[in-house]
N, CA, C and O atoms as a GROMACS GRO file, in nm:
protein
  560
    1UNK      N    1  -4.105   2.765  13.674
    1UNK     CA    2  -4.018   2.920  13.597
    1UNK      C    3  -4.053   2.926  13.431
    1UNK      O    4  -4.020   2.850  13.339
    2UNK      N    5  -4.123   3.032  13.433
    2UNK     CA    6  -4.139   3.044  13.235
    2UNK      C    7  -3.977   3.135  13.192
    2UNK      O    8  -3.968   3.214  13.098
    3UNK      N    9  -3.872   3.102  13.280
    3UNK     CA   10  -3.734   3.118  13.215
    3UNK      C   11  -3.644   3.048  13.305
    3UNK      O   12  -3.652   3.080  13.424
    4UNK      N   13  -3.554   2.951  13.270
    4UNK     CA   14  -3.473   2.924  13.327
    4UNK      C   15  -3.287   2.958  13.306
    4UNK      O   16  -3.223   2.938  13.202
    5UNK      N   17  -3.238   3.006  13.420
    5UNK     CA   18  -3.069   2.991  13.417
    5UNK      C   19  -3.034   2.922  13.401
    5UNK      O   20  -3.087   2.817  13.437
    6UNK      N   21  -2.924   2.923  13.337
    6UNK     CA   22  -2.781   2.816  13.385
    6UNK      C   23  -2.729   2.902  13.518
    6UNK      O   24  -2.746   3.023  13.533
    7UNK      N   25  -2.654   2.802  13.622
    7UNK     CA   26  -2.604   2.862  13.700
    7UNK      C   27  -2.490   3.015  13.681
    7UNK      O   28  -2.506   3.122  13.741
    8UNK      N   29  -2.388   2.987  13.587
    8UNK     CA   30  -2.333   3.058  13.558
    8UNK      C   31  -2.440   3.235  13.474
    8UNK      O   32  -2.380   3.337  13.439
    9UNK      N   33  -2.580   3.218  13.467
    9UNK     CA   34  -2.656   3.308  13.440
    9UNK      C   35  -2.609   3.363  13.319
    9UNK      O   36  -2.657   3.474  13.294
   10UNK      N   37  -2.488   3.296  13.194
   10UNK     CA   38  -2.483   3.303  13.064
   10UNK      C   39  -2.576   3.256  12.985
   10UNK      O   40  -2.551   3.271  12.865
   11UNK      N   41  -2.680   3.200  13.012
   11UNK     CA   42  -2.748   3.054  12.909
   11UNK      C   43  -2.883   3.109  12.948
   11UNK      O   44  -2.869   3.154  13.062
   12UNK      N   45  -3.057   3.133  12.891
   12UNK     CA   46  -3.141   3.083  12.898
   12UNK      C   47  -3.238   2.985  12.863
   12UNK      O   48  -3.235   2.933  12.752
   13UNK      N   49  -3.302   2.962  12.925
   13UNK     CA   50  -3.453   2.894  12.825
   13UNK      C   51  -3.557   2.905  12.897
   13UNK      O   52  -3.560   2.912  13.019
   14UNK      N   53  -3.708   2.910  12.775
   14UNK     CA   54  -3.830   2.841  12.799
   14UNK      C   55  -3.902   2.771  12.729
   14UNK      O   56  -3.870   2.784  12.611
   15UNK      N   57  -3.972   2.713  12.742
   15UNK     CA   58  -4.071   2.633  12.680
   15UNK      C   59  -4.198   2.741  12.665
   15UNK      O   60  -4.250   2.812  12.751
   16UNK      N   61  -4.244   2.719  12.447
   16UNK     CA   62  -4.278   2.765  12.433
   16UNK      C   63  -4.324   2.658  12.310
   16UNK      O   64  -4.244   2.573  12.271
   17UNK      N   65  -4.461   2.670  12.253
   17UNK     CA   66  -4.537   2.544  12.158
   17UNK      C   67  -4.438   2.524  12.097
   17UNK      O   68  -4.370   2.589  12.017
   18UNK      N   69  -4.431   2.379  12.162
   18UNK     CA   70  -4.389   2.255  12.057
   18UNK      C   71  -4.232   2.320  12.055
   18UNK      O   72  -4.189   2.269  11.952
   19UNK      N   73  -4.120   2.403  12.108
   19UNK     CA   74  -4.020   2.439  12.080
   19UNK      C   75  -3.924   2.488  12.251
   19UNK      O   76  -4.000   2.556  12.320
   20UNK      N   77  -3.843   2.476  12.292
   20UNK     CA   78  -3.776   2.526  12.387
   20UNK      C   79  -3.653   2.683  12.362
   20UNK      O   80  -3.531   2.682  12.380
   21UNK      N   81  -3.725   2.780  12.327
   21UNK     CA   82  -3.652   2.910  12.298
   21UNK      C   83  -3.539   2.958  12.388
   21UNK      O   84  -3.567   2.984  12.505
   22UNK      N   85  -3.398   2.975  12.339
   22UNK     CA   86  -3.303   3.014  12.361
   22UNK      C   87  -3.264   3.141  12.381
   22UNK      O   88  -3.259   3.222  12.288
   23UNK      N   89  -3.226   3.178  12.527
   23UNK     CA   90  -3.177   3.337  12.469
   23UNK      C   91  -3.044   3.344  12.594
   23UNK      O   92  -3.012   3.297  12.702
   24UNK      N   93  -2.983   3.473  12.452
   24UNK     CA   94  -2.896   3.570  12.573
   24UNK      C   95  -2.911   3.658  12.654
   24UNK      O   96  -2.956   3.772  12.640
   25UNK      N   97  -2.850   3.568  12.800
   25UNK     CA   98  -2.903   3.617  12.894
   25UNK      C   99  -2.871   3.795  12.936
   25UNK      O  100  -2.938   3.870  13.007
   26UNK      N  101  -2.746   3.821  12.862
   26UNK     CA  102  -2.670   3.951  12.869
   26UNK      C  103  -2.787   4.091  12.793
   26UNK      O  104  -2.807   4.211  12.812
   27UNK      N  105  -2.836   3.986  12.707
   27UNK     CA  106  -2.954   4.132  12.633
   27UNK      C  107  -3.030   4.022  12.552
   27UNK      O  108  -3.002   3.957  12.452
   28UNK      N  109  -3.216   4.032  12.696
   28UNK     CA  110  -3.309   3.974  12.585
   28UNK      C  111  -3.351   4.057  12.518
   28UNK      O  112  -3.369   4.000  12.411
   29UNK      N  113  -3.402   4.226  12.502
   29UNK     CA  114  -3.368   4.268  12.396
   29UNK      C  115  -3.378   4.174  12.237
   29UNK      O  116  -3.479   4.148  12.170
   30UNK      N  117  -3.206   4.130  12.206
   30UNK     CA  118  -3.237   4.068  12.082
   30UNK      C  119  -3.309   3.930  12.071
   30UNK      O  120  -3.255   3.830  12.023
   31UNK      N  121  -3.458   3.936  12.130
   31UNK     CA  122  -3.543   3.803  12.171
   31UNK      C  123  -3.515   3.662  12.188
   31UNK      O  124  -3.456   3.636  12.293
   32UNK      N  125  -3.539   3.571  12.119
   32UNK     CA  126  -3.419   3.449  12.201
   32UNK      C  127  -3.348   3.397  11.973
   32UNK      O  128  -3.390   3.414  11.858
   33UNK      N  129  -3.251   3.347  12.030
   33UNK     CA  130  -3.120   3.303  11.928
   33UNK      C  131  -3.108   3.217  11.836
   33UNK      O  132  -3.064   3.207  11.721
   34UNK      N  133  -3.210   3.094  11.992
   34UNK     CA  134  -3.153   2.937  11.921
   34UNK      C  135  -3.279   2.908  11.930
   34UNK      O  136  -3.343   3.001  11.978
   35UNK      N  137  -3.340   2.818  11.902
   35UNK     CA  138  -3.487   2.729  11.955
   35UNK      C  139  -3.461   2.576  11.843
   35UNK      O  140  -3.407   2.562  11.733
   36UNK      N  141  -3.543   2.464  11.953
   36UNK     CA  142  -3.498   2.368  11.968
   36UNK      C  143  -3.647   2.244  11.957
   36UNK      O  144  -3.683   2.179  12.055
   37UNK      N  145  -3.711   2.233  11.827
   37UNK     CA  146  -3.768   2.231  11.746
   37UNK      C  147  -3.822   2.106  11.852
   37UNK      O  148  -3.785   2.006  11.791
   38UNK      N  149  -3.889   2.059  11.978
   38UNK     CA  150  -3.964   1.925  12.010
   38UNK      C  151  -4.123   1.917  12.039
   38UNK      O  152  -4.181   1.937  12.146
   39UNK      N  153  -4.190   1.873  11.882
   39UNK     CA  154  -4.310   1.867  11.927
   39UNK      C  155  -4.398   1.833  12.093
   39UNK      O  156  -4.349   1.777  12.191
   40UNK      N  157  -4.485   1.867  12.082
   40UNK     CA  158  -4.552   1.834  12.245
   40UNK      C  159  -4.470   1.832  12.348
   40UNK      O  160  -4.450   1.748  12.436
   41UNK      N  161  -4.418   1.952  12.323
   41UNK     CA  162  -4.318   1.956  12.517
   41UNK      C  163  -4.361   1.998  12.552
   41UNK      O  164  -4.412   2.096  12.499
   42UNK      N  165  -4.390   1.954  12.723
   42UNK     CA  166  -4.443   2.047  12.820
   42UNK      C  167  -4.327   2.072  12.958
   42UNK      O  168  -4.363   2.119  13.066
   43UNK      N  169  -4.228   2.041  12.935
   43UNK     CA  170  -4.204   2.093  12.989
   43UNK      C  171  -3.994   2.046  12.991
   43UNK      O  172  -3.955   1.933  12.960
   44UNK      N  173  -3.899   2.158  13.032
   44UNK     CA  174  -3.769   2.135  13.000
   44UNK      C  175  -3.660   2.170  13.115
   44UNK      O  176  -3.692   2.263  13.188
   45UNK      N  177  -3.525   2.102  13.143
   45UNK     CA  178  -3.446   2.118  13.265
   45UNK      C  179  -3.271   2.166  13.181
   45UNK      O  180  -3.178   2.088  13.158
   46UNK      N  181  -3.276   2.304  13.155
   46UNK     CA  182  -3.157   2.328  13.173
   46UNK      C  183  -3.036   2.295  13.224
   46UNK      O  184  -3.019   2.331  13.340
   47UNK      N  185  -2.965   2.250  13.183
   47UNK     CA  186  -2.819   2.197  13.288
   47UNK      C  187  -2.808   2.317  13.365
   47UNK      O  188  -2.861   2.424  13.334
   48UNK      N  189  -2.720   2.293  13.489
   48UNK     CA  190  -2.661   2.415  13.544
   48UNK      C  191  -2.524   2.420  13.525
   48UNK      O  192  -2.484   2.525  13.476
   49UNK      N  193  -2.446   2.340  13.549
   49UNK     CA  194  -2.312   2.357  13.547
   49UNK      C  195  -2.210   2.269  13.423
   49UNK      O  196  -2.139   2.183  13.477
   50UNK      N  197  -2.201   2.275  13.342
   50UNK     CA  198  -2.216   2.393  13.217
   50UNK      C  199  -2.347   2.421  13.144
   50UNK      O  200  -2.402   2.330  13.082
   51UNK      N  201  -2.385   2.508  13.148
   51UNK     CA  202  -2.503   2.527  13.038
   51UNK      C  203  -2.477   2.439  12.921
   51UNK      O  204  -2.430   2.504  12.828
   52UNK      N  205  -2.488   2.346  12.901
   52UNK     CA  206  -2.425   2.256  12.806
   52UNK      C  207  -2.526   2.100  12.697
   52UNK      O  208  -2.489   2.022  12.610
   53UNK      N  209  -2.653   2.125  12.766
   53UNK     CA  210  -2.705   2.042  12.751
   53UNK      C  211  -2.933   2.122  12.830
   53UNK      O  212  -2.966   2.187  12.929
   54UNK      N  213  -2.990   2.077  12.746
   54UNK     CA  214  -3.128   2.082  12.787
   54UNK      C  215  -3.193   1.994  12.841
   54UNK      O  216  -3.093   1.951  12.898
   55UNK      N  217  -3.294   1.908  12.885
   55UNK     CA  218  -3.392   1.778  12.869
   55UNK      C  219  -3.533   1.824  12.854
   55UNK      O  220  -3.580   1.926  12.906
   56UNK      N  221  -3.586   1.754  12.791
   56UNK     CA  222  -3.756   1.791  12.757
   56UNK      C  223  -3.837   1.653  12.792
   56UNK      O  224  -3.817   1.533  12.774
   57UNK      N  225  -3.927   1.722  12.845
   57UNK     CA  226  -4.021   1.590  12.846
   57UNK      C  227  -4.164   1.619  12.795
   57UNK      O  228  -4.229   1.722  12.811
   58UNK      N  229  -4.204   1.488  12.719
   58UNK     CA  230  -4.310   1.542  12.652
   58UNK      C  231  -4.350   1.368  12.669
   58UNK      O  232  -4.295   1.259  12.659
   59UNK      N  233  -4.557   1.460  12.718
   59UNK     CA  234  -4.605   1.388  12.779
   59UNK      C  235  -4.726   1.236  12.689
   59UNK      O  236  -4.731   1.263  12.569
   60UNK      N  237  -4.764   1.178  12.703
   60UNK     CA  238  -4.820   1.070  12.626
   60UNK      C  239  -4.922   1.163  12.550
   60UNK      O  240  -4.949   1.282  12.566
   61UNK      N  241  -4.961   1.084  12.478
   61UNK     CA  242  -5.029   1.171  12.382
   61UNK      C  243  -5.112   1.036  12.259
   61UNK      O  244  -5.029   1.026  12.169
   62UNK      N  245  -5.184   0.980  12.239
   62UNK     CA  246  -5.281   0.912  12.164
   62UNK      C  247  -5.232   0.767  12.143
   62UNK      O  248  -5.279   0.700  12.050
   63UNK      N  249  -5.148   0.722  12.218
   63UNK     CA  250  -5.090   0.613  12.205
   63UNK      C  251  -4.974   0.585  12.209
   63UNK      O  252  -4.914   0.479  12.193
   64UNK      N  253  -4.934   0.712  12.236
   64UNK     CA  254  -4.750   0.716  12.186
   64UNK      C  255  -4.673   0.758  12.374
   64UNK      O  256  -4.691   0.868  12.428
   65UNK      N  257  -4.594   0.645  12.437
   65UNK     CA  258  -4.539   0.714  12.512
   65UNK      C  259  -4.460   0.804  12.544
   65UNK      O  260  -4.378   0.851  12.464
   66UNK      N  261  -4.473   0.847  12.681
   66UNK     CA  262  -4.386   0.973  12.758
   66UNK      C  263  -4.267   0.970  12.700
   66UNK      O  264  -4.222   0.862  12.663
   67UNK      N  265  -4.189   1.100  12.680
   67UNK     CA  266  -4.034   1.042  12.634
   67UNK      C  267  -3.990   1.209  12.735
   67UNK      O  268  -4.066   1.304  12.751
   68UNK      N  269  -3.864   1.198  12.780
   68UNK     CA  270  -3.711   1.281  12.856
   68UNK      C  271  -3.638   1.233  12.732
   68UNK      O  272  -3.609   1.120  12.693
   69UNK      N  273  -3.612   1.378  12.672
   69UNK     CA  274  -3.499   1.359  12.575
   69UNK      C  275  -3.385   1.458  12.594
   69UNK      O  276  -3.432   1.568  12.622
   70UNK      N  277  -3.223   1.459  12.588
   70UNK     CA  278  -3.164   1.481  12.624
   70UNK      C  279  -3.086   1.601  12.494
   70UNK      O  280  -3.024   1.538  12.409
   71UNK      N  281  -3.084   1.723  12.477
   71UNK     CA  282  -2.954   1.766  12.368
   71UNK      C  283  -2.931   1.838  12.432
   71UNK      O  284  -2.974   1.892  12.534
   72UNK      N  285  -2.816   1.841  12.331
   72UNK     CA  286  -2.668   1.946  12.336
   72UNK      C  287  -2.754   2.054  12.304
   72UNK      O  288  -2.859   2.049  12.240
   73UNK      N  289  -2.683   2.181  12.372
   73UNK     CA  290  -2.728   2.316  12.284
   73UNK      C  291  -2.640   2.383  12.238
   73UNK      O  292  -2.523   2.377  12.277
   74UNK      N  293  -2.686   2.468  12.136
   74UNK     CA  294  -2.612   2.523  12.047
   74UNK      C  295  -2.638   2.470  11.890
   74UNK      O  296  -2.668   2.355  11.860
   75UNK      N  297  -2.622   2.574  11.802
   75UNK     CA  298  -2.664   2.528  11.676
   75UNK      C  299  -2.597   2.376  11.591
   75UNK      O  300  -2.644   2.324  11.490
   76UNK      N  301  -2.491   2.339  11.660
   76UNK     CA  302  -2.480   2.250  11.530
   76UNK      C  303  -2.574   2.121  11.567
   76UNK      O  304  -2.590   2.027  11.490
   77UNK      N  305  -2.625   2.130  11.678
   77UNK     CA  306  -2.735   2.022  11.731
   77UNK      C  307  -2.835   1.988  11.755
   77UNK      O  308  -2.888   1.907  11.830
   78UNK      N  309  -2.881   2.111  11.630
   78UNK     CA  310  -3.034   2.090  11.569
   78UNK      C  311  -3.124   1.964  11.588
   78UNK      O  312  -3.137   1.889  11.492
   79UNK      N  313  -3.189   1.937  11.709
   79UNK     CA  314  -3.352   1.856  11.645
   79UNK      C  315  -3.280   1.739  11.657
   79UNK      O  316  -3.340   1.657  11.587
   80UNK      N  317  -3.145   1.667  11.727
   80UNK     CA  318  -3.107   1.507  11.708
   80UNK      C  319  -3.085   1.531  11.889
   80UNK      O  320  -3.026   1.620  11.952
   81UNK      N  321  -3.184   1.372  11.948
   81UNK     CA  322  -3.110   1.392  12.114
   81UNK      C  323  -3.040   1.302  12.061
   81UNK      O  324  -3.055   1.227  11.964
   82UNK      N  325  -2.917   1.325  12.178
   82UNK     CA  326  -2.785   1.243  12.246
   82UNK      C  327  -2.858   1.116  12.322
   82UNK      O  328  -2.835   0.997  12.306
   83UNK      N  329  -2.940   1.171  12.400
   83UNK     CA  330  -3.017   1.039  12.474
   83UNK      C  331  -3.165   1.032  12.455
   83UNK      O  332  -3.229   1.126  12.405
   84UNK      N  333  -3.212   0.935  12.490
   84UNK     CA  334  -3.390   0.944  12.477
   84UNK      C  335  -3.432   0.828  12.608
   84UNK      O  336  -3.341   0.755  12.644
   85UNK      N  337  -3.539   0.817  12.663
   85UNK     CA  338  -3.565   0.719  12.757
   85UNK      C  339  -3.758   0.755  12.705
   85UNK      O  340  -3.799   0.862  12.660
   86UNK      N  341  -3.827   0.651  12.727
   86UNK     CA  342  -3.952   0.645  12.701
   86UNK      C  343  -3.999   0.555  12.825
   86UNK      O  344  -3.936   0.460  12.872
   87UNK      N  345  -4.157   0.617  12.879
   87UNK     CA  346  -4.206   0.598  12.988
   87UNK      C  347  -4.371   0.562  12.946
   87UNK      O  348  -4.433   0.664  12.917
   88UNK      N  349  -4.434   0.462  12.940
   88UNK     CA  350  -4.594   0.401  12.966
   88UNK      C  351  -4.651   0.434  13.134
   88UNK      O  352  -4.591   0.426  13.241
   89UNK      N  353  -4.758   0.463  13.109
   89UNK     CA  354  -4.794   0.492  13.236
   89UNK      C  355  -4.736   0.609  13.262
   89UNK      O  356  -4.620   0.585  13.228
   90UNK      N  357  -4.738   0.760  13.311
   90UNK     CA  358  -4.643   0.913  13.311
   90UNK      C  359  -4.746   1.014  13.321
   90UNK      O  360  -4.756   1.089  13.224
   91UNK      N  361  -4.806   1.027  13.393
   91UNK     CA  362  -4.855   1.136  13.405
   91UNK      C  363  -4.774   1.275  13.409
   91UNK      O  364  -4.786   1.370  13.332
   92UNK      N  365  -4.643   1.253  13.580
   92UNK     CA  366  -4.566   1.362  13.548
   92UNK      C  367  -4.362   1.335  13.612
   92UNK      O  368  -4.308   1.237  13.665
   93UNK      N  369  -4.318   1.446  13.580
   93UNK     CA  370  -4.165   1.389  13.561
   93UNK      C  371  -4.101   1.531  13.675
   93UNK      O  372  -4.136   1.649  13.678
   94UNK      N  373  -4.024   1.477  13.737
   94UNK     CA  374  -3.948   1.608  13.779
   94UNK      C  375  -3.790   1.534  13.749
   94UNK      O  376  -3.752   1.417  13.752
   95UNK      N  377  -3.731   1.649  13.721
   95UNK     CA  378  -3.598   1.623  13.616
   95UNK      C  379  -3.506   1.728  13.730
   95UNK      O  380  -3.538   1.834  13.784
   96UNK      N  381  -3.348   1.625  13.740
   96UNK     CA  382  -3.243   1.662  13.826
   96UNK      C  383  -3.110   1.668  13.756
   96UNK      O  384  -3.046   1.566  13.777
   97UNK      N  385  -3.031   1.784  13.657
   97UNK     CA  386  -2.912   1.748  13.674
   97UNK      C  387  -2.823   1.729  13.789
   97UNK      O  388  -2.850   1.767  13.903
   98UNK      N  389  -2.700   1.661  13.750
   98UNK     CA  390  -2.566   1.608  13.834
   98UNK      C  391  -2.517   1.768  13.840
   98UNK      O  392  -2.586   1.861  13.801
   99UNK      N  393  -2.424   1.776  13.879
   99UNK     CA  394  -2.323   1.889  13.888
   99UNK      C  395  -2.274   1.890  13.792
   99UNK      O  396  -2.312   1.990  13.731
  100UNK      N  397  -2.201   1.830  13.732
  100UNK     CA  398  -2.117   1.867  13.596
  100UNK      C  399  -2.200   1.789  13.449
  100UNK      O  400  -2.164   1.756  13.336
  101UNK      N  401  -2.292   1.785  13.508
  101UNK     CA  402  -2.416   1.808  13.376
  101UNK      C  403  -2.400   1.700  13.285
  101UNK      O  404  -2.447   1.695  13.171
  102UNK      N  405  -2.333   1.616  13.341
  102UNK     CA  406  -2.292   1.472  13.247
  102UNK      C  407  -2.424   1.392  13.267
  102UNK      O  408  -2.446   1.350  13.153
  103UNK      N  409  -2.525   1.346  13.348
  103UNK     CA  410  -2.582   1.248  13.395
  103UNK      C  411  -2.750   1.366  13.427
  103UNK      O  412  -2.745   1.488  13.418
  104UNK      N  413  -2.886   1.283  13.466
  104UNK     CA  414  -2.987   1.310  13.474
  104UNK      C  415  -3.073   1.231  13.509
  104UNK      O  416  -3.111   1.132  13.447
  105UNK      N  417  -3.117   1.278  13.630
  105UNK     CA  418  -3.170   1.166  13.714
  105UNK      C  419  -3.358   1.231  13.692
  105UNK      O  420  -3.401   1.346  13.697
  106UNK      N  421  -3.443   1.074  13.664
  106UNK     CA  422  -3.599   1.122  13.615
  106UNK      C  423  -3.685   1.054  13.711
  106UNK      O  424  -3.688   0.931  13.718
  107UNK      N  425  -3.782   1.158  13.814
  107UNK     CA  426  -3.849   1.082  13.878
  107UNK      C  427  -3.971   1.074  13.803
  107UNK      O  428  -4.052   1.167  13.793
  108UNK      N  429  -3.977   1.017  13.777
  108UNK     CA  430  -4.135   0.923  13.644
  108UNK      C  431  -4.318   0.904  13.741
  108UNK      O  432  -4.348   0.787  13.767
  109UNK      N  433  -4.385   0.976  13.770
  109UNK     CA  434  -4.492   0.960  13.862
  109UNK      C  435  -4.631   0.928  13.766
  109UNK      O  436  -4.666   1.015  13.687
  110UNK      N  437  -4.687   0.837  13.773
  110UNK     CA  438  -4.812   0.803  13.774
  110UNK      C  439  -4.935   0.816  13.886
  110UNK      O  440  -4.940   0.777  14.002
  111UNK      N  441  -5.041   0.895  13.796
  111UNK     CA  442  -5.135   0.917  13.888
  111UNK      C  443  -5.220   0.772  13.979
  111UNK      O  444  -5.259   0.788  14.095
  112UNK      N  445  -5.236   0.653  13.912
  112UNK     CA  446  -5.277   0.540  13.964
  112UNK      C  447  -5.152   0.382  13.880
  112UNK      O  448  -5.081   0.383  13.779
  113UNK      N  449  -5.170   0.312  13.948
  113UNK     CA  450  -5.065   0.198  13.948
  113UNK      C  451  -5.115   0.100  13.771
  113UNK      O  452  -5.182   0.130  13.672
  114UNK      N  453  -5.079   0.047  13.790
  114UNK     CA  454  -5.108  -0.032  13.613
  114UNK      C  455  -5.225  -0.147  13.625
  114UNK      O  456  -5.276  -0.203  13.528
  115UNK      N  457  -5.270  -0.180  13.819
  115UNK     CA  458  -5.402  -0.220  13.814
  115UNK      C  459  -5.522  -0.061  13.771
  115UNK      O  460  -5.632  -0.079  13.718
  116UNK      N  461  -5.488   0.030  13.794
  116UNK     CA  462  -5.641   0.114  13.774
  116UNK      C  463  -5.667   0.084  13.898
  116UNK      O  464  -5.788   0.086  13.920
  117UNK      N  465  -5.574   0.044  14.027
  117UNK     CA  466  -5.680  -0.034  14.153
  117UNK      C  467  -5.656   0.144  14.220
  117UNK      O  468  -5.743   0.230  14.230
  118UNK      N  469  -5.515   0.154  14.257
  118UNK     CA  470  -5.495   0.232  14.390
  118UNK      C  471  -5.454   0.379  14.291
  118UNK      O  472  -5.374   0.382  14.198
  119UNK      N  473  -5.506   0.452  14.325
  119UNK     CA  474  -5.468   0.600  14.372
  119UNK      C  475  -5.381   0.714  14.407
  119UNK      O  476  -5.383   0.837  14.402
  120UNK      N  477  -5.284   0.592  14.453
  120UNK     CA  478  -5.102   0.616  14.532
  120UNK      C  479  -5.121   0.665  14.401
  120UNK      O  480  -5.195   0.762  14.386
  121UNK      N  481  -5.052   0.600  14.280
  121UNK     CA  482  -5.002   0.552  14.168
  121UNK      C  483  -4.873   0.444  14.168
  121UNK      O  484  -4.858   0.331  14.214
  122UNK      N  485  -4.760   0.565  14.068
  122UNK     CA  486  -4.726   0.416  14.073
  122UNK      C  487  -4.538   0.572  14.062
  122UNK      O  488  -4.551   0.671  13.990
  123UNK      N  489  -4.408   0.552  14.141
  123UNK     CA  490  -4.341   0.650  14.110
  123UNK      C  491  -4.201   0.520  14.092
  123UNK      O  492  -4.173   0.425  14.165
  124UNK      N  493  -4.140   0.566  13.969
  124UNK     CA  494  -3.984   0.499  13.934
  124UNK      C  495  -3.892   0.604  13.909
  124UNK      O  496  -3.924   0.723  13.905
  125UNK      N  497  -3.728   0.539  13.883
  125UNK     CA  498  -3.657   0.701  13.921
  125UNK      C  499  -3.529   0.584  13.820
  125UNK      O  500  -3.480   0.472  13.824
  126UNK      N  501  -3.529   0.750  13.710
  126UNK     CA  502  -3.443   0.652  13.580
  126UNK      C  503  -3.343   0.734  13.597
  126UNK      O  504  -3.354   0.822  13.682
  127UNK      N  505  -3.246   0.725  13.531
  127UNK     CA  506  -3.084   0.760  13.517
  127UNK      C  507  -3.028   0.746  13.364
  127UNK      O  508  -3.012   0.642  13.300
  128UNK      N  509  -3.007   0.857  13.332
  128UNK     CA  510  -3.005   0.847  13.197
  128UNK      C  511  -2.831   1.000  13.156
  128UNK      O  512  -2.804   1.113  13.196
  129UNK      N  513  -2.778   0.917  13.077
  129UNK     CA  514  -2.643   0.986  13.043
  129UNK      C  515  -2.660   1.075  12.920
  129UNK      O  516  -2.704   1.043  12.809
  130UNK      N  517  -2.604   1.234  12.976
  130UNK     CA  518  -2.571   1.299  12.834
  130UNK      C  519  -2.497   1.207  12.692
  130UNK      O  520  -2.538   1.254  12.586
  131UNK      N  521  -2.415   1.110  12.677
  131UNK     CA  522  -2.398   1.052  12.590
  131UNK      C  523  -2.452   0.966  12.514
  131UNK      O  524  -2.443   0.940  12.394
  132UNK      N  525  -2.537   0.906  12.638
  132UNK     CA  526  -2.657   0.781  12.572
  132UNK      C  527  -2.602   0.642  12.582
  132UNK      O  528  -2.642   0.554  12.505
  133UNK      N  529  -2.506   0.617  12.678
  133UNK     CA  530  -2.408   0.536  12.677
  133UNK      C  531  -2.456   0.424  12.792
  133UNK      O  532  -2.426   0.306  12.780
  134UNK      N  533  -2.555   0.490  12.937
  134UNK     CA  534  -2.588   0.434  13.037
  134UNK      C  535  -2.771   0.515  13.019
  134UNK      O  536  -2.835   0.616  12.989
  135UNK      N  537  -2.778   0.370  13.068
  135UNK     CA  538  -3.008   0.423  13.084
  135UNK      C  539  -2.988   0.316  13.137
  135UNK      O  540  -2.929   0.212  13.108
  136UNK      N  541  -3.086   0.385  13.281
  136UNK     CA  542  -3.142   0.288  13.349
  136UNK      C  543  -3.224   0.298  13.465
  136UNK      O  544  -3.224   0.404  13.528
  137UNK      N  545  -3.323   0.166  13.517
  137UNK     CA  546  -3.404   0.194  13.579
  137UNK      C  547  -3.306   0.198  13.757
  137UNK      O  548  -3.237   0.104  13.794
  138UNK      N  549  -3.325   0.318  13.833
  138UNK     CA  550  -3.243   0.317  14.003
  138UNK      C  551  -3.386   0.264  14.097
  138UNK      O  552  -3.500   0.310  14.101
  139UNK      N  553  -3.313   0.133  14.178
  139UNK     CA  554  -3.389   0.143  14.221
  139UNK      C  555  -3.434   0.204  14.366
  139UNK      O  556  -3.355   0.255  14.445
  140UNK      N  557  -3.607   0.187  14.392
  140UNK     CA  558  -3.597   0.253  14.494
  140UNK      C  559  -3.622   0.186  14.596
  140UNK      O  560  -3.615   0.238  14.707
   0.00000   0.00000   0.00000
C-alpha cells in the first residue's frame, strides 16, 4: 500500500524518493509532518502497536549490500538507526513486526542461489530487536 497506518490509526507513513514521510492521520491536509531521510529506500514497514518504530529496506546497489534498518519514530531520532542488518544476494524482503513492536522478522529472498545455478533462489529468516541487542539468523 502507498500509505500505511498504525493499528490505532494515529500515525501514517509512506515511502517517497529517498525518504519515509509521516502524517497526522487525523488531518492529512497538513501534509507530511515529519520525514526520515533514507537514501535508496524501496519499502518501509511501520510498527503496529505502538507505532514507535519504522523498518526501512534498501536494496543492493553498485556492490553495496542490501540492508534493513530500524528507526525510532519522532523528531529526536532523525537519521540514526537503532538497529541494522545487511544482506548479500537479496532481491526482496518481507518485514513483520511482533505485537509489542520490540522485534522484527525479516524474510530475505534472492532470485538465484550463491552458485547462480538454481532458479529457486534462497530464503533466509532473521530476527532483529529495536534495542539493537539481538540480531540473528532464525533456522528454517
